[in-house]
Every structure is written in structure tokens, then in C-alpha cells.
Backbone as CSV, one residue per row, in Angstrom:
resi,resn,N_x,N_y,N_z,CA_x,CA_y,CA_z,C_x,C_y,C_z
1,MET,1.002,-1.069,-0.187,-0.070,-0.137,-0.010,1.127,1.285,-0.338
2,THR,0.282,2.482,-0.958,1.160,3.731,-0.931,0.904,4.118,0.324
3,THR,1.620,4.855,0.909,1.734,5.487,2.277,0.756,6.955,1.819
4,SER,-0.473,6.818,2.365,-1.583,8.139,1.762,-1.040,9.825,2.348
5,HIS,0.046,9.599,3.395,-0.363,10.781,4.460,0.846,11.492,2.803
6,THR,1.579,11.553,2.129,1.967,11.800,1.282,1.593,12.770,0.220
7,PHE,0.087,12.334,0.452,-0.431,13.406,-0.683,-1.808,13.989,-0.156
8,LYS,-2.394,15.511,-0.485,-2.721,16.200,0.080,-4.260,15.353,0.080
9,ARG,-4.846,15.044,-0.942,-6.257,14.257,-0.927,-5.954,12.982,-2.353
10,VAL,-6.939,11.907,-1.862,-7.114,10.961,-2.844,-8.492,11.075,-3.920
11,TRP,-8.287,11.529,-5.054,-9.337,11.483,-6.147,-9.607,10.004,-6.573
12,LEU,-10.940,9.844,-6.854,-11.373,8.628,-7.271,-12.136,9.501,-8.860
13,ILE,-11.498,9.483,-9.756,-12.184,9.913,-10.902,-12.953,9.102,-12.338
14,THR,-13.927,8.715,-12.503,-14.330,8.380,-13.690,-14.425,8.637,-15.068
15,GLY,-14.013,7.928,-16.063,-13.696,8.499,-17.404,-13.030,9.704,-17.581
16,ALA,-11.546,9.285,-16.909,-10.586,10.050,-16.516,-9.411,10.283,-17.854
17,SER,-9.857,9.227,-18.870,-8.802,8.983,-20.172,-8.959,10.272,-21.201
18,ARG,-9.792,10.877,-21.057,-9.896,11.966,-21.956,-11.140,13.127,-21.685
19,GLY,-11.169,14.544,-22.396,-12.109,15.439,-22.092,-12.317,15.945,-20.668
20,ILE,-12.942,16.172,-19.911,-12.927,16.825,-18.329,-12.558,15.786,-17.541
21,GLY,-12.806,14.495,-17.858,-12.247,13.806,-16.857,-10.713,13.696,-16.858
22,ALA,-10.130,14.167,-18.164,-8.428,13.949,-17.904,-8.355,14.863,-17.178
23,LYS,-8.513,16.116,-17.752,-8.573,17.616,-17.563,-8.548,17.724,-15.864
24,ILE,-9.206,17.221,-15.568,-9.365,17.460,-14.084,-8.084,16.351,-13.380
25,ALA,-8.128,15.055,-13.657,-7.189,14.145,-13.244,-5.753,15.070,-13.615
26,ALA,-5.315,15.465,-14.390,-4.508,16.475,-14.611,-4.222,17.574,-13.770
27,ALA,-5.412,17.764,-13.215,-4.632,19.074,-12.102,-5.024,18.789,-11.066
28,ALA,-5.501,17.813,-10.196,-5.112,17.384,-9.302,-3.982,16.617,-9.149
29,LEU,-3.519,15.809,-9.615,-2.096,15.427,-10.091,-0.651,16.588,-9.822
30,ALA,-1.025,17.881,-10.588,-0.189,18.263,-10.517,-0.132,19.500,-9.086
31,ASN,-1.398,19.231,-8.291,-1.703,19.912,-7.358,-0.927,19.095,-5.859
32,GLY,-0.660,18.185,-6.636,0.342,17.083,-5.211,-1.041,16.538,-4.413
33,ASP,-2.203,16.122,-5.387,-3.081,14.640,-4.979,-2.653,13.541,-5.296
34,ALA,-3.091,12.343,-4.932,-3.031,11.220,-5.888,-4.553,10.989,-6.494
35,VAL,-4.367,10.200,-7.720,-5.458,10.103,-8.593,-5.698,8.732,-8.853
36,VAL,-6.972,7.901,-8.489,-7.179,6.732,-8.960,-8.156,7.184,-10.594
37,ALA,-7.506,7.065,-11.537,-8.045,7.190,-13.005,-8.390,5.884,-13.617
38,THR,-10.301,5.971,-13.457,-10.677,4.733,-14.070,-10.812,5.141,-15.776
39,ALA,-11.556,4.760,-16.590,-11.531,4.382,-17.725,-12.125,2.737,-18.432
40,ARG,-12.793,2.669,-19.296,-13.384,1.335,-19.794,-11.657,-0.233,-20.069
41,ASP,-10.680,1.167,-20.380,-9.579,0.414,-20.623,-8.647,1.148,-19.967
42,ALA,-7.531,0.810,-18.871,-6.696,1.300,-18.193,-5.981,2.144,-19.000
43,ASN,-5.106,0.862,-20.021,-4.504,1.432,-20.619,-4.402,2.900,-21.521
44,SER,-5.582,3.551,-21.810,-6.079,4.610,-22.089,-5.373,6.152,-20.766
45,VAL,-5.790,5.518,-19.987,-5.118,6.583,-18.426,-3.737,6.553,-18.680
46,THR,-2.930,5.583,-18.515,-1.384,5.473,-18.733,-0.926,5.687,-19.866
47,GLN,-1.504,5.549,-21.109,-1.423,6.227,-22.322,-0.970,7.879,-22.238
48,ARG,-2.195,8.215,-21.595,-2.084,10.071,-21.354,-0.942,10.231,-20.459
49,PHE,-0.899,9.782,-19.029,-0.658,10.103,-18.123,0.799,9.354,-17.532
50,GLY,1.277,8.518,-18.115,2.417,7.531,-17.712,2.192,7.086,-16.528
51,THR,3.124,6.276,-16.271,3.173,6.143,-14.550,3.886,6.644,-13.420
52,GLN,3.324,7.049,-12.403,3.801,7.642,-11.612,3.152,7.322,-10.269
53,PRO,3.880,7.547,-8.827,3.228,6.972,-8.311,1.934,7.553,-7.249
54,ALA,1.567,8.988,-7.770,0.401,9.192,-7.410,-0.337,8.699,-8.385
55,LEU,-0.338,8.086,-9.459,-1.773,7.773,-10.037,-1.909,6.277,-9.972
56,LEU,-3.122,5.597,-9.944,-3.380,4.711,-9.931,-4.675,4.332,-11.016
57,ALA,-3.963,3.588,-12.123,-5.005,3.497,-13.500,-5.880,2.289,-13.280
58,VAL,-6.963,2.212,-13.620,-7.768,0.834,-13.476,-8.821,0.811,-13.840
59,SER,-9.370,-0.435,-14.917,-10.351,-0.173,-16.100,-11.786,-0.233,-14.763
60,LEU,-12.881,0.443,-16.077,-14.169,0.284,-15.176,-14.818,0.463,-16.214
61,ASP,-16.020,-0.189,-16.306,-17.402,0.179,-16.951,-18.240,0.290,-15.520
62,VAL,-18.561,1.334,-15.680,-19.354,1.985,-14.436,-20.449,1.304,-14.583
63,THR,-21.154,0.713,-15.566,-22.301,0.113,-15.199,-22.211,-1.506,-14.689
64,ASN,-21.149,-1.955,-14.519,-21.220,-2.624,-13.718,-20.996,-2.480,-12.503
65,GLU,-21.803,-3.011,-11.643,-21.620,-2.541,-10.081,-20.614,-3.598,-9.593
66,ALA,-20.472,-4.683,-9.559,-19.026,-5.447,-9.194,-18.037,-4.845,-9.115
67,GLN,-17.874,-4.276,-10.548,-16.475,-3.537,-10.769,-16.072,-2.421,-10.126
68,GLY,-17.260,-1.358,-10.054,-17.423,-0.598,-9.028,-16.919,-0.809,-7.414
69,ILE,-17.687,-1.955,-7.025,-17.276,-2.219,-5.682,-15.385,-2.655,-5.327
70,ALA,-14.942,-3.158,-7.049,-14.007,-3.843,-6.442,-12.721,-2.398,-6.913
71,VAL,-13.126,-1.311,-7.274,-12.514,-0.295,-7.845,-12.035,0.262,-6.772
72,ALA,-13.361,0.503,-5.812,-13.459,1.360,-4.299,-12.301,0.822,-3.928
73,LYS,-12.378,-0.650,-3.231,-11.938,-1.373,-2.505,-10.168,-1.432,-2.847
74,ALA,-9.809,-1.482,-4.456,-8.675,-0.946,-4.455,-8.097,0.172,-4.412
75,ALA,-8.763,1.032,-5.070,-8.407,2.411,-4.085,-7.876,2.499,-2.545
76,ILE,-8.612,2.018,-1.735,-8.362,2.209,-0.201,-7.169,1.499,-0.008
77,GLU,-7.165,0.258,-0.777,-5.747,-0.717,-0.519,-4.557,-0.204,-1.101
78,HIS,-5.002,0.686,-2.020,-3.315,1.321,-2.659,-3.260,2.778,-1.744
79,PHE,-4.289,3.709,-1.965,-4.061,4.861,-1.082,-4.809,5.017,0.275
80,GLY,-5.664,3.695,0.797,-5.626,4.517,2.416,-6.689,5.140,2.295
81,ARG,-7.111,5.858,1.214,-8.382,6.779,1.714,-9.462,7.254,-0.105
82,ILE,-10.377,7.914,0.320,-10.568,8.455,-1.136,-11.439,9.501,-0.261
83,ASP,-10.853,10.729,-0.763,-11.041,12.154,-0.370,-12.405,12.534,-1.393
84,VAL,-11.991,12.394,-2.866,-12.815,13.382,-3.541,-13.571,12.304,-4.420
85,LEU,-14.927,11.661,-4.898,-15.287,11.390,-6.073,-15.787,11.937,-7.126
86,VAL,-15.462,12.061,-8.495,-15.781,12.576,-9.145,-16.446,11.244,-10.167
87,ASN,-17.769,11.613,-10.389,-18.508,11.158,-11.364,-18.539,11.628,-12.600
88,ASN,-17.859,11.375,-13.510,-17.572,12.010,-14.598,-18.313,11.650,-15.780
89,ALA,-17.915,9.892,-15.941,-18.491,9.201,-16.798,-19.796,9.632,-17.584
90,GLY,-20.170,9.638,-19.008,-21.193,9.799,-19.202,-21.700,10.386,-20.869
91,PHE,-22.267,10.321,-21.609,-22.260,10.179,-22.864,-23.912,11.057,-23.268
92,GLY,-23.391,11.684,-24.414,-24.823,12.143,-24.587,-25.764,11.356,-25.794
93,LEU,-26.849,12.098,-25.670,-27.892,11.526,-26.956,-28.617,12.662,-27.577
94,LEU,-28.154,12.853,-28.667,-28.712,14.046,-29.863,-29.527,13.398,-30.783
95,GLY,-31.166,13.680,-30.461,-32.372,13.562,-31.055,-33.434,14.335,-30.597
96,ALA,-34.654,14.463,-31.336,-35.814,14.707,-30.411,-36.286,13.346,-29.503
97,VAL,-36.952,13.501,-28.581,-37.428,12.864,-27.450,-38.299,11.481,-28.288
98,GLU,-39.030,11.801,-28.757,-39.763,10.853,-29.988,-38.790,9.509,-31.026
99,GLU,-38.034,10.941,-31.610,-36.907,10.181,-32.180,-36.071,8.777,-31.702
100,ALA,-35.679,9.036,-30.084,-34.841,8.054,-29.443,-35.207,6.729,-29.239
101,SER,-35.029,5.301,-29.465,-35.542,4.188,-29.307,-35.341,4.023,-27.919
102,ALA,-35.946,3.001,-27.513,-35.917,2.441,-26.385,-34.862,2.179,-25.863
103,ASP,-33.956,1.802,-26.395,-32.699,1.144,-26.296,-31.764,1.867,-26.263
104,GLU,-31.716,3.368,-26.738,-30.982,3.972,-26.698,-31.115,4.994,-25.385
105,VAL,-32.553,4.991,-25.153,-32.704,5.606,-23.934,-32.183,4.741,-22.681
106,ARG,-32.228,3.487,-22.947,-31.550,2.417,-21.586,-30.779,2.461,-21.414
107,ARG,-29.633,2.853,-22.595,-28.393,2.666,-23.010,-27.815,4.412,-22.282
108,VAL,-28.177,5.497,-22.281,-27.719,6.363,-21.780,-27.929,6.600,-20.307
109,TYR,-29.133,5.933,-19.889,-29.527,6.105,-18.150,-28.648,4.938,-17.788
110,GLU,-28.109,3.654,-18.255,-27.724,2.623,-17.707,-26.005,3.589,-17.364
111,THR,-25.425,4.455,-17.809,-24.528,5.008,-17.819,-24.438,6.152,-17.114
112,ASN,-25.376,6.975,-17.521,-25.131,8.563,-16.656,-26.238,8.282,-15.115
113,VAL,-27.051,7.848,-15.045,-27.412,7.394,-14.214,-27.408,6.361,-13.190
114,PHE,-27.706,5.193,-13.633,-27.604,4.534,-12.646,-25.697,3.215,-12.465
115,GLY,-25.000,4.147,-13.582,-23.984,4.018,-13.463,-23.200,4.653,-12.211
116,LEU,-23.478,6.035,-12.416,-23.151,6.943,-11.024,-23.655,6.346,-9.653
117,LEU,-24.832,5.910,-9.771,-25.420,5.454,-8.638,-24.193,3.931,-8.439
118,ASN,-24.016,3.497,-9.196,-23.243,2.482,-8.837,-21.812,2.576,-8.356
119,ILE,-20.843,3.771,-8.841,-19.669,3.689,-8.374,-20.220,4.825,-6.741
120,THR,-21.213,5.545,-7.019,-21.319,6.266,-5.461,-21.642,5.469,-4.084
121,ARG,-22.010,4.077,-4.651,-22.836,2.987,-3.472,-21.370,2.165,-3.200
122,ALA,-20.540,2.280,-4.137,-19.329,2.064,-3.563,-18.545,2.500,-2.705
123,VAL,-18.172,3.581,-3.138,-17.573,4.370,-2.488,-18.053,5.040,-0.857
124,LEU,-19.347,5.371,-1.194,-19.575,5.830,0.241,-19.437,5.577,1.255
125,PRO,-19.668,4.248,1.704,-19.506,3.630,2.995,-17.944,3.557,3.641
126,TYR,-16.722,3.992,2.807,-15.596,4.195,3.048,-15.582,5.914,3.448
127,MET,-16.181,6.569,2.580,-16.087,8.215,3.192,-16.934,8.311,4.593
128,ARG,-17.995,7.469,4.928,-19.191,7.856,5.761,-18.279,7.287,7.384
129,ALA,-17.300,6.389,6.999,-16.415,5.634,7.962,-15.465,6.794,8.550
130,ALA,-15.295,7.232,7.094,-13.756,8.640,7.278,-14.642,9.705,8.725
131,ARG,-16.062,9.581,7.956,-16.795,10.986,8.844,-16.199,12.198,7.746
132,SER,-15.891,11.777,6.320,-15.461,12.913,5.561,-15.564,12.855,4.104
133,GLY,-15.311,13.627,3.240,-15.266,13.066,1.791,-15.953,14.208,1.143
134,HIS,-16.173,14.083,0.016,-16.571,15.063,-1.121,-17.032,14.333,-2.315
135,VAL,-18.108,14.354,-2.788,-18.731,13.775,-4.085,-19.122,14.667,-5.214
136,ILE,-18.375,14.851,-5.926,-18.736,15.583,-7.263,-19.790,14.741,-8.280
137,ASN,-20.865,15.224,-8.892,-21.390,14.721,-9.407,-21.517,15.875,-11.319
138,LEU,-21.298,15.580,-11.808,-20.610,16.176,-13.134,-22.247,16.326,-13.878
139,SER,-22.995,16.888,-14.196,-24.437,17.595,-14.669,-24.345,17.919,-15.661
140,SER,-24.436,19.335,-15.934,-24.769,20.043,-17.138,-25.817,21.177,-17.113
141,VAL,-25.568,22.138,-17.786,-26.273,22.903,-18.212,-27.424,22.748,-18.662
142,GLY,-27.820,21.661,-19.093,-28.949,20.555,-19.392,-29.647,19.989,-18.372
143,GLY,-28.710,19.743,-16.904,-29.116,19.310,-16.022,-30.244,20.481,-15.159
144,TYR,-30.201,21.383,-15.781,-31.108,22.700,-14.896,-32.300,23.117,-16.093
145,ALA,-31.453,22.923,-17.286,-32.550,23.725,-18.330,-32.732,22.661,-19.331
146,SER,-33.901,22.228,-19.579,-33.453,21.121,-20.984,-33.867,21.859,-22.522
147,GLY,-33.806,20.848,-23.154,-34.031,22.111,-24.357,-34.623,20.647,-25.612
148,PRO,-34.818,21.300,-26.613,-35.531,20.940,-27.980,-33.742,19.612,-28.531
149,GLY,-33.992,18.467,-28.498,-32.819,17.844,-29.284,-31.606,17.046,-28.345
150,PHE,-31.619,17.310,-27.248,-30.850,16.877,-25.887,-31.899,16.433,-24.681
151,GLY,-33.345,16.216,-25.060,-34.413,15.630,-24.313,-33.868,14.793,-23.357
152,VAL,-33.905,13.920,-23.824,-33.428,12.138,-23.250,-32.032,12.735,-22.035
153,TYR,-31.353,13.110,-23.045,-29.400,13.377,-22.427,-29.904,14.132,-20.976
154,CYS,-30.487,15.264,-21.187,-31.047,16.290,-20.352,-31.788,15.743,-18.934
155,SER,-32.885,14.608,-19.746,-33.514,14.050,-18.383,-32.722,13.250,-17.510
156,THR,-31.312,12.395,-17.973,-30.549,11.760,-17.244,-29.645,13.140,-16.104
157,LYS,-29.761,14.452,-16.773,-28.516,15.017,-15.699,-29.678,15.760,-14.844
158,PHE,-31.365,15.655,-15.372,-32.259,16.258,-14.379,-32.045,14.982,-13.113
159,ALA,-32.059,13.943,-13.462,-31.748,12.753,-12.271,-30.676,13.099,-11.791
160,VAL,-29.655,13.048,-12.239,-28.280,13.501,-11.242,-28.350,15.058,-10.423
161,GLU,-29.416,15.511,-10.466,-29.429,16.747,-9.675,-30.501,16.271,-8.496
162,GLY,-31.018,15.519,-9.321,-32.112,15.229,-7.899,-31.660,14.221,-6.850
163,LEU,-30.295,13.195,-7.249,-30.289,12.739,-6.682,-29.303,13.278,-5.798
164,SER,-28.261,13.951,-6.340,-27.250,14.946,-5.510,-27.964,15.800,-4.870
165,GLU,-29.176,16.393,-4.985,-29.652,17.459,-4.002,-30.090,16.608,-2.349
166,ALA,-30.522,15.251,-2.566,-31.036,14.520,-1.594,-29.710,13.738,-0.770
167,LEU,-28.789,13.476,-1.912,-27.278,12.979,-1.082,-26.838,14.174,-0.168
168,HIS,-26.852,15.373,-0.592,-26.118,16.544,0.364,-26.801,16.556,1.303
169,ALA,-27.942,16.374,1.675,-29.312,16.462,2.706,-28.890,15.347,3.140
170,GLU,-28.313,14.201,3.124,-28.282,12.519,3.726,-27.000,12.682,4.116
171,LEU,-26.228,13.045,3.521,-24.281,13.007,3.976,-24.061,14.311,4.798
172,ALA,-24.774,15.153,4.738,-24.395,16.292,5.368,-23.997,16.417,7.204
173,PRO,-24.690,15.464,7.951,-24.636,15.264,9.126,-23.597,13.930,9.394
174,VAL,-23.017,13.422,8.453,-21.733,12.388,8.764,-20.041,13.638,8.059
175,GLY,-20.731,14.688,8.040,-19.709,14.824,7.372,-18.658,14.761,5.630
176,VAL,-19.940,14.599,4.891,-19.407,14.087,3.488,-19.946,15.156,2.993
177,LYS,-19.289,16.143,1.943,-19.907,17.059,1.265,-20.356,16.584,-0.428
178,VAL,-21.449,17.312,-0.741,-21.708,17.073,-2.340,-22.215,18.022,-2.866
179,THR,-21.480,17.906,-4.412,-21.436,19.109,-5.251,-22.267,18.614,-6.881
180,VAL,-22.806,19.293,-7.151,-23.124,19.098,-8.580,-22.584,20.023,-9.289
181,VAL,-21.847,19.848,-9.970,-20.878,20.426,-11.076,-21.801,20.838,-12.563
182,GLU,-22.139,21.744,-13.116,-22.982,21.949,-14.145,-22.292,22.788,-15.375
183,PRO,-20.945,22.020,-16.189,-20.791,22.796,-17.005,-21.549,22.523,-18.351
184,GLY,-21.555,24.113,-19.084,-21.896,24.614,-19.889,-21.491,24.412,-21.280
185,TYR,-21.052,24.877,-22.280,-20.793,24.151,-23.151,-19.029,24.661,-23.067
186,PHE,-18.149,23.152,-23.005,-16.487,23.472,-23.119,-15.977,22.895,-24.462
187,ARG,-14.628,22.747,-24.421,-14.091,22.745,-25.838,-13.319,21.479,-25.246
188,THR,-14.384,20.719,-25.500,-13.812,18.967,-25.213,-14.358,18.142,-25.989
189,GLU,-14.182,16.504,-26.531,-14.379,15.932,-27.558,-15.725,15.493,-27.314
190,PHE,-16.804,16.333,-25.957,-18.525,16.050,-26.198,-18.935,15.358,-27.273
191,LEU,-19.061,16.596,-28.292,-20.018,16.735,-29.213,-19.440,15.561,-30.407
192,GLU,-18.232,14.807,-30.121,-17.672,14.014,-30.984,-18.208,12.812,-30.435
193,GLY,-17.905,11.692,-31.982,-18.625,10.500,-31.878,-18.108,9.616,-30.611
194,ASN,-17.333,9.892,-29.840,-17.334,8.924,-28.797,-18.081,9.227,-27.710
195,SER,-18.438,10.230,-27.439,-19.216,10.843,-26.122,-20.590,11.307,-26.438
196,LEU,-20.669,11.493,-27.770,-22.212,11.679,-27.971,-23.181,10.652,-29.250
197,VAL,-23.862,10.161,-29.029,-24.321,9.603,-29.948,-25.741,10.325,-30.221
198,GLU,-25.700,9.974,-31.575,-27.094,10.729,-32.170,-28.108,9.569,-32.885
199,SER,-29.124,9.892,-32.492,-30.242,8.746,-32.763,-30.615,8.953,-34.452
200,PRO,-30.074,7.726,-34.899,-30.457,7.232,-36.541,-32.012,7.980,-37.014
201,SER,-33.073,7.285,-36.243,-34.430,7.943,-36.621,-34.550,9.221,-36.482
202,THR,-35.322,9.860,-37.906,-35.181,11.054,-37.831,-36.733,11.667,-38.230
203,ILE,-37.575,12.355,-37.602,-39.088,12.747,-38.097,-38.861,14.282,-38.658
204,ALA,-39.788,14.436,-39.652,-39.795,15.809,-40.500,-40.707,16.752,-39.790
205,ASP,-41.059,16.789,-38.440,-41.764,17.822,-37.964,-40.796,18.260,-36.543
206,TYR,-40.188,17.582,-36.713,-38.781,18.305,-35.829,-37.612,18.444,-36.389
207,ASP,-37.695,18.986,-37.673,-36.880,19.321,-38.553,-36.274,20.875,-38.038
208,SER,-37.239,21.223,-37.394,-36.941,23.126,-37.468,-36.356,23.278,-35.518
209,THR,-36.998,22.233,-34.607,-36.608,22.303,-33.650,-35.485,21.649,-33.372
210,ALA,-35.810,19.730,-32.899,-34.498,18.848,-32.703,-33.355,18.991,-33.910
211,GLY,-33.825,19.176,-35.335,-33.328,19.329,-36.348,-32.422,19.979,-36.469
212,GLU,-32.743,21.463,-36.146,-32.081,22.740,-36.059,-30.926,22.344,-35.016
213,VAL,-30.927,21.396,-34.028,-30.132,21.224,-33.010,-28.814,20.782,-33.497
214,ARG,-29.405,19.695,-33.711,-28.406,18.532,-34.855,-27.286,19.191,-35.514
215,LYS,-27.820,20.229,-36.269,-26.673,21.331,-37.450,-25.999,21.771,-36.547
216,ILE,-26.269,22.189,-35.546,-25.885,23.183,-34.485,-24.686,23.121,-33.658
217,ALA,-25.458,21.225,-33.246,-24.232,20.575,-32.516,-23.179,20.207,-33.914
218,LYS,-23.201,19.861,-34.905,-21.720,19.478,-35.865,-21.093,21.389,-36.418
219,ALA,-21.554,22.145,-35.992,-21.466,23.420,-35.997,-20.182,23.730,-35.069
220,VAL,-20.511,23.760,-33.642,-19.623,24.292,-32.604,-19.227,23.195,-31.647
221,THR,-18.723,22.415,-33.037,-18.054,21.338,-31.923,-16.437,21.431,-31.898
222,LEU,-16.181,21.627,-31.066,-14.522,21.830,-30.898,-14.460,23.533,-31.093
223,ASN,-15.722,24.566,-30.990,-15.214,25.772,-30.720,-16.226,26.186,-29.716
224,GLN,-16.769,25.476,-28.618,-17.086,26.440,-27.290,-16.751,26.973,-26.678
225,PRO,-17.282,28.092,-25.977,-16.819,28.845,-24.712,-15.960,28.655,-24.353
226,GLY,-16.115,27.442,-23.283,-15.810,27.309,-22.850,-14.167,26.616,-22.153
227,ASP,-13.360,26.956,-21.393,-11.876,26.255,-21.501,-11.876,25.233,-20.097
228,PRO,-11.518,23.766,-20.908,-11.687,22.980,-19.884,-10.618,22.571,-19.028
229,ASP,-9.520,23.475,-19.067,-7.978,23.671,-18.216,-9.027,24.360,-16.967
230,LYS,-9.428,25.400,-17.478,-9.733,26.767,-16.507,-10.981,26.050,-15.532
231,LEU,-12.078,24.956,-16.328,-13.334,23.809,-15.494,-12.430,23.349,-14.417
232,ALA,-10.873,22.938,-14.795,-10.350,21.771,-14.353,-9.459,22.300,-12.891
233,GLN,-9.261,23.715,-12.790,-8.388,24.429,-12.111,-9.494,25.239,-10.818
234,ALA,-11.026,25.230,-11.588,-12.045,25.173,-10.874,-12.537,24.285,-9.721
235,MET,-12.400,23.090,-10.254,-12.327,22.112,-9.442,-11.362,21.985,-8.416
236,ILE,-10.238,22.035,-8.209,-9.455,22.268,-7.253,-9.988,23.501,-6.384
237,ILE,-10.800,24.677,-6.963,-10.831,25.604,-5.785,-12.142,25.015,-4.759
238,LEU,-12.977,24.347,-5.407,-14.010,24.004,-5.095,-13.656,22.568,-4.155
239,VAL,-12.878,21.458,-4.347,-12.854,21.151,-3.288,-11.840,21.503,-2.483
240,GLU,-11.003,22.581,-2.387,-10.608,23.341,-1.005,-11.229,24.031,-0.092
241,ALA,-12.143,24.476,-0.663,-13.249,25.569,-0.031,-13.380,24.907,1.096
242,LYS,-14.520,25.849,2.267,-14.313,25.028,3.884,-15.918,24.585,3.301
243,LYS,-16.430,25.630,2.826,-18.089,25.160,2.867,-17.775,25.090,1.433
244,ALA,-18.565,24.044,0.829,-18.831,23.607,-0.849,-20.060,24.269,-0.902
245,PRO,-20.639,24.125,-2.099,-22.318,24.612,-2.626,-22.668,23.570,-2.993
246,LEU,-23.887,23.285,-3.037,-24.667,22.172,-3.772,-24.033,22.291,-4.970
247,ARG,-24.648,23.464,-5.595,-24.212,23.662,-7.267,-23.257,24.592,-7.241
248,LEU,-22.675,24.294,-8.654,-21.829,25.119,-9.392,-21.511,24.851,-10.663
249,PRO,-22.630,25.952,-11.473,-22.487,26.274,-12.882,-21.013,26.504,-12.747
250,MET,-20.782,26.133,-14.458,-18.917,26.491,-14.459,-19.533,27.055,-16.795
251,GLY,-18.935,28.335,-16.612,-18.772,28.840,-17.727,-20.227,29.625,-17.853
252,SER,-19.840,31.072,-18.763,-21.176,32.083,-18.778,-22.694,31.731,-19.064
253,ASP,-21.815,30.522,-20.393,-23.179,30.432,-21.206,-24.024,29.304,-20.115
254,CYS,-23.351,29.047,-18.863,-24.250,28.149,-18.024,-25.079,28.851,-17.438
255,VAL,-24.179,30.446,-16.464,-24.901,31.042,-15.877,-25.862,31.702,-16.401
256,ALA,-25.928,32.230,-17.509,-26.996,32.923,-18.213,-28.221,32.054,-18.611
257,ALA,-27.882,30.638,-18.610,-28.998,29.436,-19.046,-29.863,29.499,-17.450
258,ILE,-29.196,29.492,-16.677,-29.960,29.144,-15.441,-30.638,30.468,-15.294
259,GLU,-29.678,31.607,-15.103,-30.952,33.173,-14.992,-32.058,33.191,-15.396
260,ALA,-32.034,32.566,-17.274,-32.870,33.075,-17.765,-33.827,31.548,-17.240
261,LYS,-33.625,30.812,-17.038,-34.707,30.076,-16.629,-35.325,30.099,-15.331
262,ASN,-34.546,30.748,-14.115,-35.072,31.254,-13.376,-36.302,32.216,-13.551
263,ALA,-35.827,32.881,-14.072,-36.656,34.258,-14.348,-38.032,33.618,-15.477
264,PHE,-37.728,32.723,-16.055,-39.459,31.734,-16.851,-40.039,31.343,-15.741
265,VAL,-39.311,30.758,-14.981,-40.245,29.757,-13.673,-40.719,30.858,-12.872
266,ALA,-40.577,32.204,-12.523,-40.551,33.097,-11.444,-42.180,33.626,-12.320
267,ASP,-41.858,33.792,-13.679,-42.798,35.020,-14.565,-43.945,33.760,-14.483
268,GLU,-43.486,32.528,-14.634,-44.725,31.824,-15.203,-45.707,31.239,-13.860
269,LEU,-45.006,30.819,-12.682,-45.445,30.953,-10.972,-46.598,32.305,-10.783
270,GLN,-45.810,33.579,-11.118,-46.887,33.992,-10.752,-48.231,34.271,-11.541
271,THR,-47.846,34.265,-12.910,-49.287,33.933,-13.698,-49.998,33.265,-13.051
272,TRP,-49.510,32.283,-13.149,-50.793,31.203,-12.617,-51.069,30.797,-11.295
273,ARG,-50.377,31.771,-10.382,-50.178,31.478,-8.889,-51.930,31.507,-8.553
274,GLU,-52.818,32.157,-9.065,-53.919,32.206,-8.673,-54.959,30.564,-8.425
275,VAL,-54.513,30.006,-10.163,-55.059,28.705,-10.078,-54.124,27.373,-9.190
276,SER,-52.611,28.219,-9.180,-52.164,27.106,-8.204,-52.606,26.745,-6.738
277,VAL,-52.984,28.180,-6.529,-53.038,28.097,-4.671,-54.596,27.516,-4.728
278,SER,-55.344,27.643,-5.740,-56.589,27.686,-5.763,-56.948,25.970,-5.464
279,THR,-56.176,25.321,-5.331,-56.276,23.632,-4.937,-56.422,23.372,-3.696
280,ASP,-55.900,24.057,-2.560,-56.357,23.409,-1.380,-57.559,23.088,-0.461
281,TYR,-57.687,22.414,0.206,-58.861,22.280,1.067,-59.079,23.307,1.559
């Protein structure tokens, strides 16, 4: 077992071989922390980061509950503790809600929701025993405000937000923090083939809504406004904060989307308030 006291903290990051997960892993390592970096193929992690005492690369399919339990155990055996869990593994589904097949919907939920739950359940017993830790769940601007073309994907992130809110309240008494991070559009490979599945089925009635979003996604890929290196540095600030937020939006586009939705909800609530409150006994 590696002596854990030489590292400021120990991270377990899912989906750490590329994209935002890899950026967070790199920032943590540069900060003097240790990282248990997981990916479907551990070789992809070592190809990116090499071998170093602060890094434990592990193969993990988050949809496999037994693998999740084994990875958490391996992290404890190697580093002695898990201070930060980053549930980052996930992928998108592009297309109108009606265009998505049952199998496509099921697969995105298996990774984005059930996979997140698998790893969280595997890690929490160790954090609760230590009366310390920080669970960070990667959501999205789409976890706060949904839109055409990404309805199914956004619904998985809405689920992540709901789970995170409950976990935040349930774990606070035992000293474990929970934050849901909501990135806007960042310049990663997310809109590329490995991270985004496009429903092959198309329905003409959605050409002006979800169909337009399909076109826009192709146009903006690798030209998004967010800087993933700055997001990774913000994650270091987050874990070092004495009081962690429940939600942390990332990117000016995400902040603008949240403000717009809050204003819309407030206006609609006021417009329909009389009908809403009229239903009490």
C-alpha cells in the first residue's frame, strides 16, 4: 500500500482518459494529489499520464456494479482513503425525444444515472466511515434547463441533480460534502462520436427544433466557449473550499441559462399563482 499521508487528497475520477475527466485528473496530479483514474481501458489512462506514484489507473465499466465495488476497494488498499469522488463518466444522446429508441434511452440511463449510482454506493461506505469526503457529480447546463434535441440526455442530468440534492442533505450530518457541477459548452470532445450518440431515426416534424440542434451541434464542436483547463482549476478551488456549494455552474453560458430559466419559472409561477393555490382544501 502506498503511504497516503504524502498526498494532500486522493481522488477517484471516472471517465478520466479524455475530456473533462482527464483535465481534472491532470489538475489534481499537478496539485500534489493522488488520483485513481478509471476508464473502460486502463491503458488509455497510462498512455495519457504515464506511470507515477500518485496515479492508479484502473479499468472500469461504471454500469458493472461489481467492478465499481472492486475499484473502490483497490483505491483504499492502494492509497488508504478516498477524499474526492468525481462521477464524470457519461455520454450524450442527440435527437428529439420521440426519435430516440427504447434501447438508446436505456443505454444512456445505464451509464449516466445507474452507473453514477453504482460508483457512489461503492465509495460512500468508506467516506462515511472516515466522516469525511466530497462527492462531485458532473451534471450539465442541461441538468438545469432542458431543450429540444437533448431531451433524453437532459433528463438523465435532471436525475443526477435530484439525486445530488438528496445526497447533499443525507450526507451532511456525517461530514461528507456533495456538489453537482454544471458545465456549459466546453471545448472538449463531448460533441464528437465517442461522447455523443445521434439517434439515426429522424422525423420531419422536428426539423425546425431538434433537427436544427443536430446541425448546430456539428457546427460548434471544438469551438465551444468554455476552457476545460480553467474548469479543472475551478475543481481544485471547489475541493479546497471550507463550505462547498450544492450547485456549481461552469461557464458564462451556463450562468446565463440558469438566470433565464429562473426568470421564466418566476414569471410563470406568478401568472398561474391564483390557479395553483386554489387547489388547497
